[in-house]
C-alpha positions as CSV (number, residue, x, y, z in Angstrom):
1,M,-10.2,1.0,-20.2
2,L,-9.3,1.2,-16.7
3,Y,-5.7,0.8,-16.1
4,S,-4.6,-0.4,-12.2
5,T,-0.9,-0.1,-10.7
6,I,0.1,-1.7,-7.8
7,L,3.0,-0.2,-6.1
8,A,4.8,-3.2,-4.6
9,G,7.4,-1.3,-2.6
10,G,9.1,-1.0,1.3
11,S,10.3,-3.6,3.5
12,G,7.4,-3.7,5.8
13,T,9.4,-3.1,8.9
14,R,6.8,-3.7,11.8
15,L,6.2,-6.9,10.5
16,W,9.8,-8.1,11.0
17,P,11.3,-10.6,11.3
18,L,8.7,-12.0,9.0
19,S,8.9,-9.3,6.5
20,R,12.5,-8.2,5.5
21,A,14.0,-6.4,2.6
22,G,14.8,-9.2,0.4
23,R,11.0,-10.8,0.9
24,P,8.8,-8.2,2.0
25,K,4.9,-8.6,3.5
26,F,3.2,-8.2,0.3
27,L,5.0,-11.9,-0.9
28,H,3.9,-13.7,2.2
29,Q,0.5,-15.3,2.7
30,L,-1.1,-13.3,5.2
31,T,-4.5,-13.0,4.0
32,G,-5.9,-15.9,5.8
33,T,-5.6,-18.2,2.3
34,D,-3.0,-19.4,0.3
35,R,-2.9,-16.2,-1.5
36,S,-0.3,-13.4,-0.5
37,L,-1.0,-10.2,0.1
38,L,0.2,-8.9,-3.8
39,Q,-2.0,-11.9,-5.4
40,A,-4.5,-11.2,-3.5
41,T,-4.5,-7.4,-4.7
42,V,-4.6,-8.8,-8.2
43,D,-7.7,-10.8,-7.7
44,R,-9.6,-8.0,-6.2
45,L,-8.9,-5.8,-9.1
46,A,-10.0,-8.9,-11.7
47,P,-13.5,-6.9,-12.2
48,L,-12.1,-4.0,-12.8
49,S,-8.8,-4.9,-15.5
50,S,-7.6,-7.7,-17.6
51,P,-4.4,-8.9,-16.7
52,A,-2.9,-7.0,-20.0
53,Q,-4.0,-3.5,-18.4
54,V,-2.2,-4.4,-14.8
55,Y,0.9,-3.0,-14.0
56,V,3.3,-3.5,-11.0
57,V,6.0,-0.7,-9.8
58,T,8.9,-2.4,-7.8
59,G,11.9,-2.3,-6.7
60,A,14.9,-3.7,-9.2
61,A,15.5,-7.0,-6.1
62,H,11.8,-8.0,-6.2
63,A,10.5,-8.3,-9.9
64,A,11.7,-11.8,-9.9
65,A,9.6,-13.0,-7.3
66,I,6.7,-10.6,-8.5
67,A,6.6,-12.5,-11.9
68,S,6.6,-15.7,-10.5
69,Q,3.8,-15.1,-8.2
70,L,1.9,-13.1,-11.3
71,P,2.3,-15.4,-14.2
72,Q,-0.4,-13.8,-16.0
73,V,0.5,-9.9,-15.8
74,P,2.6,-9.3,-18.9
75,P,6.5,-9.2,-18.1
76,E,6.5,-5.4,-19.7
77,N,4.2,-4.7,-17.3
78,I,6.0,-5.1,-14.1
79,L,8.4,-1.5,-14.1
80,A,11.3,-2.1,-11.9
81,E,13.0,0.9,-9.6
82,P,17.0,0.7,-9.3
83,S,16.4,2.2,-6.0
84,P,13.4,3.5,-3.5
85,K,12.0,6.9,-4.4
86,D,9.0,6.8,-2.5
87,S,5.5,6.7,-3.9
88,C,5.2,10.0,-6.0
89,A,7.9,8.9,-8.3
90,A,6.7,5.6,-8.4
91,V,3.3,6.6,-8.9
92,S,4.8,9.2,-11.7
93,L,6.8,6.5,-13.2
94,A,3.5,4.3,-13.8
95,S,1.3,7.0,-15.2
96,A,4.6,8.1,-17.6
97,V,5.1,4.5,-19.5
98,L,1.2,4.1,-19.4
99,A,0.6,7.8,-21.1
100,R,2.9,6.7,-23.8
101,R,1.5,3.3,-24.5
102,D,-2.0,5.0,-24.2
103,P,-2.4,8.6,-23.9
104,D,-6.2,8.3,-22.9
105,A,-5.8,6.0,-19.9
106,I,-7.5,6.2,-16.9
107,M,-5.2,4.3,-14.1
108,A,-5.9,3.6,-10.5
109,A,-3.1,3.3,-8.2
110,F,-3.1,0.8,-5.0
111,S,-0.8,-0.4,-2.2
112,A,0.2,-4.3,-2.8
113,D,-0.2,-5.0,1.0
114,H,-4.0,-3.9,1.5
115,L,-6.9,-6.1,3.0
116,I,-10.1,-4.9,1.6
117,G,-13.1,-6.5,2.5
118,D,-17.0,-6.2,0.2
119,Q,-15.8,-7.1,-3.3
120,D,-18.9,-5.6,-4.7
121,R,-18.6,-1.7,-2.7
122,F,-14.8,-2.0,-3.5
123,T,-15.4,-2.2,-7.3
124,Q,-18.0,-0.1,-7.2
125,A,-16.0,2.9,-5.3
126,I,-13.5,2.6,-7.7
127,L,-15.6,2.9,-10.9
128,Q,-17.3,6.1,-9.3
129,A,-13.9,7.7,-8.6
130,A,-13.2,6.8,-12.2
131,D,-16.0,8.4,-13.5
132,A,-14.5,11.4,-11.4
133,A,-11.2,11.1,-13.0
134,R,-13.0,11.5,-16.3
135,N,-14.1,14.9,-15.2
136,G,-11.1,16.1,-15.0
137,Y,-9.9,15.2,-11.2
138,L,-7.7,13.3,-9.1
139,S,-9.6,11.1,-7.1
140,T,-9.2,9.1,-4.2
141,I,-10.7,6.2,-2.1
142,G,-11.6,7.3,1.5
143,I,-12.8,5.3,3.8
144,R,-15.5,5.6,6.4
145,P,-13.8,5.4,9.7
146,A,-15.0,2.3,11.9
147,H,-13.0,4.4,15.2
148,A,-11.0,7.1,16.1
149,E,-7.8,6.2,14.9
150,V,-4.2,7.5,14.9
151,R,-2.2,5.5,12.3
152,F,-4.1,6.8,9.5
153,G,-3.9,10.2,7.7
154,Y,-7.0,11.5,7.4
155,L,-9.2,13.4,4.3
156,K,-11.4,16.3,5.2
157,L,-14.6,16.4,2.8
158,G,-15.8,19.2,0.8
159,E,-18.8,20.0,-1.6
160,D,-20.2,17.6,-3.9
161,V,-18.9,17.4,-7.3
162,T,-20.6,14.4,-8.8
163,A,-23.2,12.0,-7.5
164,D,-20.8,9.8,-5.4
165,A,-18.0,12.2,-5.4
166,R,-16.5,15.2,-3.0
167,K,-14.2,17.0,-2.9
168,V,-11.3,16.8,-1.0
169,S,-10.8,20.2,0.9
170,E,-7.8,19.4,3.1
171,F,-5.6,16.3,3.5
172,K,-4.7,15.8,7.4
173,E,-1.7,14.4,9.3
174,K,-2.1,11.7,11.6
175,P,-3.6,13.4,14.2
176,S,-4.1,12.8,18.4
177,R,-6.0,10.8,19.7
178,E,-8.1,13.2,20.6
179,V,-8.2,15.0,17.4
180,A,-9.2,11.8,15.7
181,A,-12.4,11.6,18.2
182,A,-13.4,15.0,17.1
183,Y,-12.7,13.8,13.6
184,L,-15.1,10.7,13.7
185,E,-17.8,12.7,15.5
186,S,-18.0,15.3,13.0
187,G,-18.5,13.0,10.4
188,Q,-16.4,15.4,7.9
189,Y,-13.5,13.4,7.5
190,L,-12.7,9.7,6.0
191,W,-9.4,7.5,6.0
192,N,-6.8,8.3,3.7
193,A,-6.8,4.9,1.9
194,G,-3.9,5.7,-0.1
195,I,-5.6,4.7,-3.4
196,F,-5.7,6.9,-6.2
197,V,-8.0,7.2,-9.6
198,F,-7.1,9.6,-12.3
199,A,-6.3,10.3,-16.0
200,V,-2.7,9.8,-16.6
201,R,-2.8,13.1,-18.8
202,T,-4.5,15.0,-15.6
203,F,-1.4,13.7,-13.3
204,L,1.4,14.2,-15.5
205,D,0.0,18.1,-15.9
206,E,-0.1,18.5,-12.1
207,L,3.2,16.7,-11.8
208,R,4.4,19.2,-14.2
209,R,3.2,22.0,-12.5
210,Q,3.8,21.4,-8.5
211,R,7.2,19.2,-9.6
212,P,8.7,20.3,-12.8
213,Q,12.3,18.5,-12.0
214,L,10.5,15.2,-11.2
215,S,8.4,15.5,-14.1
216,E,11.0,16.3,-16.7
217,G,13.6,13.5,-15.2
218,I,10.2,11.1,-15.5
219,G,9.7,12.0,-18.4
220,R,13.2,11.6,-20.0
221,I,13.0,7.5,-17.9
222,A,9.7,7.0,-19.6
223,D,11.1,8.2,-23.3
224,A,13.2,5.5,-23.0
225,W,11.4,2.6,-21.1
226,D,10.3,1.0,-24.2
227,S,14.0,1.3,-25.9
228,P,17.2,-0.5,-25.8
229,A,18.3,3.1,-23.9
230,R,16.1,2.0,-20.7
231,D,19.2,1.2,-18.6
232,E,21.1,4.0,-19.4
233,V,19.0,6.6,-18.9
234,L,17.6,5.0,-15.5
235,A,21.4,4.9,-14.3
236,D,22.1,8.7,-15.5
237,V,18.4,9.9,-13.9
238,W,16.9,8.4,-11.9
239,P,19.5,8.8,-8.7
240,G,18.7,12.4,-8.8
241,L,15.1,12.0,-8.6
242,E,12.9,13.5,-5.6
243,K,11.9,11.0,-3.0
244,I,8.8,12.5,-1.7
245,S,4.9,10.8,-1.3
246,V,3.0,11.3,-4.1
247,D,0.5,12.6,-1.4
248,Y,3.0,15.1,-0.3
249,G,4.1,15.9,-3.5
250,V,1.4,15.9,-5.8
251,F,-2.2,15.5,-3.9
252,E,-2.0,18.1,-1.0
253,A,-1.5,20.9,-3.1
254,A,-4.0,19.7,-5.9
255,A,-6.7,19.4,-3.3
256,A,-5.8,23.2,-2.0
257,A,-6.6,24.1,-5.3
258,G,-9.9,22.2,-5.6
259,K,-8.7,19.1,-8.1
260,V,-9.0,16.3,-5.8
261,A,-12.1,14.4,-5.0
262,T,-12.9,11.4,-3.1
263,V,-15.8,8.6,-3.3
264,P,-16.5,7.5,0.5
265,A,-16.3,4.0,0.8
266,D,-18.0,1.7,3.2
267,V,-15.7,-1.3,3.3
268,A,-13.3,-3.1,5.8
269,W,-10.0,-1.8,5.1
270,S,-6.6,-2.3,6.8
271,D,-2.8,-1.4,5.6
272,V,-2.0,-4.1,7.4
273,G,0.9,-1.9,9.0
274,D,1.9,-4.1,11.9
275,F,1.2,-7.6,13.9
276,D,-1.8,-6.0,16.0
277,S,-3.6,-4.5,13.3
278,L,-3.3,-8.2,11.0
279,A,-4.9,-9.5,14.0
280,E,-7.7,-7.0,13.3
281,S,-8.2,-7.9,9.7
282,L,-8.3,-11.8,9.9
283,A,-10.1,-14.3,11.3
284,T,-9.1,-15.8,15.1
285,D,-10.0,-18.9,17.0
286,D,-12.1,-19.0,20.0
287,S,-9.7,-17.2,22.3
288,G,-9.1,-14.4,20.3
289,N,-5.7,-15.8,18.6
290,L,-4.2,-15.4,15.6
291,L,-2.2,-18.2,14.4
292,I,0.2,-18.1,10.9
293,T,2.1,-21.1,11.4
294,G,2.3,-22.8,8.5
295,D,3.9,-26.6,9.8
296,S,4.7,-25.6,12.9
297,L,3.1,-27.4,15.8
298,V,2.1,-24.8,18.5
299,V,0.7,-25.8,22.0
300,A,-1.0,-22.4,23.5
301,R,-2.3,-23.1,27.2
302,D,-4.4,-20.0,28.6
303,V,-3.6,-17.6,25.8
304,K,-5.6,-15.4,24.4
305,D,-5.9,-12.4,21.8
306,S,-2.4,-12.9,20.8
307,V,-0.4,-13.2,17.5
308,I,1.4,-16.5,16.7
309,V,3.3,-16.7,13.6
310,S,6.2,-19.1,12.8
311,T,8.0,-19.9,9.4
312,T,10.2,-22.7,11.0
313,G,8.1,-25.9,11.4
314,R,9.2,-26.3,14.9
315,V,7.3,-26.6,18.3
316,I,6.1,-23.4,20.2
317,A,4.9,-23.1,23.6
318,I,3.1,-20.9,25.2
319,V,1.3,-20.8,28.6
320,G,-0.7,-18.0,30.7
321,L,0.0,-15.1,28.4
322,D,-2.7,-12.5,26.9
323,N,-2.1,-9.7,23.8
324,V,1.4,-11.1,22.6
325,V,3.1,-11.3,19.6
326,V,5.2,-14.1,19.1
327,A,7.0,-14.1,15.6
328,D,9.4,-17.1,15.2
329,T,11.5,-17.1,11.8
330,G,14.8,-19.3,10.9
331,D,17.3,-16.7,12.4
332,A,15.2,-14.2,14.9
333,L,12.7,-14.8,17.2
334,L,9.9,-11.4,18.2
335,V,8.3,-11.3,21.2
336,C,6.0,-8.1,22.5
337,D,3.0,-6.7,23.9
338,R,0.6,-6.7,21.0
339,S,-0.4,-3.5,21.9
340,R,3.4,-2.3,21.3
341,A,3.4,-3.9,17.6
342,Q,3.8,-0.3,16.1
343,E,7.6,-0.2,18.1
344,V,9.0,-3.1,16.2
345,K,10.2,-0.8,13.3
346,Q,12.5,0.8,16.2
347,V,14.3,-2.8,16.7
348,V,14.9,-2.8,12.8
349,D,16.3,0.7,12.7
350,E,18.6,-0.4,16.3
351,L,19.9,-3.8,14.3
352,R,20.6,-1.1,11.4
353,S,22.3,0.9,13.9
354,R,24.6,-2.1,15.2
355,G,25.1,-3.5,11.7
356,C,23.2,-6.4,11.4
357,E,22.1,-5.7,8.0
358,G,21.7,-9.3,7.5
359,Y,18.6,-10.0,9.6
360,L,16.6,-6.9,7.7
């Protein structure tokens, strides 16, 4: 039995003003279809897990919208966090609740906002990672790098552990361009896709070894989760939990101890980190433009390799521009060079510093 947990957190600040704290990117139709990123993720997991085996960890503010988009997922499988605590708390919560419902569970954890191609290869890679998990490893999926990329973390490959999986000898931070090129040339590094597969018992044992206070707090919450005491225990324990990613919190030290394996996957993958990566992942028109415009009328003359997004229904006219992003929403307009799309996060930071929370 393979359980799939989807981590639906964050506000996607690099996709502002489309992605907001109240309606983050995973709720938007950014897949080239009428499905949201979240719905597409659940669709992708259908060969691996039935709806009853799908869990979602999200913020309390998004639980209702997620339940609306995923009516097939049981309401008790939507785990709402009172406040953001990063991915380690989210993965730990899902693991601990699941362990009390099915102690022998094998769980795979996915982000809600990734785009992944080649369904069959993806499914096969997850099943191979599950095999490594049954052999006691904390497993990951590594993407074979298509180019030297500085936006992603990397996994350094070690020895074989199964026919399909290899040990991860080290987690690497986002590198410089020169280091990323060296990684690519060596053939010994994979992109860290942020996909984890493990037996919940194995993960919780490692959490207890490395993060005893976080483990104890999550244990208290999980013990109360399916009881009337849930809200009281959450209010008492959750605010004091450590805020750290699962990579830093568990997997890096576990890899150093020889406990992490990875399955190299030859699939198209994007974390949809900004408007530029979105355009790289979806089909564009003959001029290289990505249009996500709903009912808006776009008039583009001599415009190339650009991203045009609108939710307003009004006319947008662009003349003589290349490599730009235009994102038009009801209360905010973004115009930027596509090559600087990652800097949109700094715009959000500036708005926050000015007290413009209503636009975030």
